[in-house]
C-alpha positions in Angstrom: -176.4 107.0 -17.2 -177.8 104.2 -19.2 -179.3 104.4 -22.8 -182.8 103.2 -21.2 -183.0 106.1 -18.7 -182.1 108.6 -20.9 -184.8 107.0 -23.4 -187.2 107.4 -20.5 -186.4 111.1 -20.0 -186.7 112.1 -23.3 -190.1 110.5 -23.5 -191.7 112.1 -20.3 -190.1 115.2 -21.6 -192.0 115.4 -24.9 -195.0 113.8 -23.2 -194.9 116.7 -20.9 -194.4 119.1 -23.7 -197.3 117.8 -25.4 -199.8 117.7 -22.5 -198.6 121.4 -21.4 -198.5 123.1 -24.8 -200.8 121.4 -26.8 -203.6 119.8 -24.9 -204.2 122.4 -22.0 -205.8 125.5 -21.7 -205.7 129.1 -20.7 -208.4 130.3 -17.7 -206.9 133.6 -17.2 -203.3 135.0 -18.0 -202.1 133.4 -15.2 -203.9 130.4 -15.0 -203.6 127.4 -17.3 -205.3 123.4 -17.1 -203.0 121.4 -18.0 -201.1 118.2 -17.2 -197.7 118.2 -18.3 -196.8 117.6 -14.5 -197.9 114.0 -15.0 -194.6 112.5 -17.0 -192.9 115.1 -14.4 -194.1 113.5 -11.5 -193.4 110.0 -13.3 -190.0 110.6 -13.9 -189.3 111.8 -10.2 -190.8 108.6 -9.1 -189.3 106.1 -11.3 -186.1 107.9 -11.8 -185.2 109.7 -9.1 -185.2 113.2 -7.8 -182.5 114.7 -10.0 -184.0 113.4 -13.0 -187.4 114.6 -12.5 -185.8 117.7 -12.0 -184.2 117.4 -15.6 -187.6 116.1 -17.1 -189.0 119.5 -15.5 -187.0 121.8 -16.4 -185.9 120.2 -20.2 -190.0 120.1 -20.4 -190.5 124.3 -19.6 -187.5 125.5 -21.4 -187.8 123.2 -24.7 -191.5 124.1 -24.8 -191.6 127.4 -23.8 -188.4 128.2 -26.6 -190.6 126.6 -29.5 -194.0 126.4 -28.7 -194.7 129.8 -26.7 -194.4 132.9 -28.0 -193.6 134.4 -24.7 -190.5 132.9 -24.4 -188.4 131.5 -21.1 -188.8 133.0 -17.9 -186.2 131.4 -15.5 -188.2 131.5 -12.4 -191.6 129.8 -14.2 -189.3 127.1 -15.0 -188.4 126.6 -11.3 -191.5 125.6 -10.6 -191.5 122.2 -13.2 -188.1 121.5 -11.7 -189.2 121.3 -8.3 -192.4 119.6 -9.1 -189.9 116.6 -10.4 -187.6 117.3 -7.5 -190.0 116.9 -4.9 -191.9 113.8 -6.1 -188.5 111.8 -6.5 -187.7 112.5 -2.8 -191.4 111.9 -1.8 -191.2 108.5 -3.3 -188.2 107.6 -1.9 -189.6 107.5 1.3 -193.3 107.4 1.2 -193.7 104.8 -1.8 -192.6 101.5 -0.5 -196.3 99.6 -1.9 -197.8 102.1 -4.5 -201.1 102.7 -2.5 -203.5 105.2 -3.9 -203.1 107.6 -0.8 -199.2 107.4 -1.1 -199.3 108.4 -4.6 -201.7 111.2 -3.5 -199.2 112.6 -1.0 -196.7 112.6 -3.6 -198.8 114.3 -5.9 -200.3 117.0 -3.6 -196.8 117.5 -2.3 -194.9 118.1 -5.7 -197.9 120.1 -7.0 -197.4 122.1 -3.7 -194.1 123.3 -3.8 -193.6 123.2 -7.7 -197.0 124.5 -9.3 -199.0 125.8 -6.4 -196.3 127.9 -4.2 -193.3 128.8 -6.3 -195.4 129.0 -9.6 -197.6 131.5 -8.2 -194.8 133.7 -6.5 -193.2 133.1 -10.2 -196.5 134.5 -12.1 -196.8 137.5 -9.4 -193.3 138.7 -9.7 -193.7 138.2 -13.8 -197.2 139.8 -13.8 -196.8 142.4 -11.1 -200.2 141.1 -9.7 -200.3 140.7 -6.1 -199.6 136.6 -4.7 -202.5 136.6 -2.7 -204.6 137.2 -5.8 -203.4 135.0 -8.0 -203.0 132.0 -5.6 -206.9 132.8 -4.6 -207.7 132.1 -8.7 -205.5 129.3 -9.1 -205.9 126.9 -6.1 -209.3 125.5 -6.4 -208.4 124.9 -10.4 -205.1 123.6 -8.8 -206.9 120.9 -6.4 -209.1 119.7 -8.8 -205.9 119.4 -10.6 -204.1 117.1 -8.0 -207.0 115.1 -8.0 -206.9 113.9 -11.8 -203.1 113.7 -11.4 -203.5 111.3 -8.7 -205.5 109.1 -10.4 -203.9 108.6 -13.6 -200.6 108.6 -11.9 -201.6 105.8 -9.5 -203.3 104.0 -12.7 -200.2 104.1 -15.2 -197.8 103.1 -11.8 -199.2 100.2 -11.1 -199.4 99.3 -14.9 -195.9 100.0 -15.8 -194.1 101.1 -12.8 -192.4 97.9 -12.8 -191.7 98.0 -16.0 -189.6 101.8 -15.5 -189.1 102.3 -12.2 -185.3 102.7 -11.8 -185.3 103.5 -8.1 -184.9 100.2 -6.9 -182.5 99.2 -10.0 -179.4 100.1 -10.9 -179.7 101.8 -14.1 -178.3 105.0 -13.5 
């Protein structure tokens, strides 16, 4: 693994922690509105599925350990890992030209699998609230977050992707 890849992963991890722990807010006990998935998805797109998963896991573990009074709940940690892995896998097959609809597809799949389905399930286990109740509250908010994340990632990928995207280079 090259130093450049490690630095990009560290920066993306730090950005995710800041966006999810300091620039987010809670609507309910099980619904946090934040954009910490943006750097995780970008790591998956730019570096690959494995690196995206590592960034997601590291961001959640460090953020929960250092900046949360609740501590780590490993089933929830799987959510950000799935976001990074899904984004990386989707980018490998669908991000040939960086068009907006392709970025939207990648973001929607990553958020659907990692944030909506898995994290909703983990929150249901943690709180004892029925899964469908959690989903009914989280789904509309997450759909709005997906729109914002898609636009931000599209702009960042168009501006910075050529400099940071390692999928087509021999970086790792």
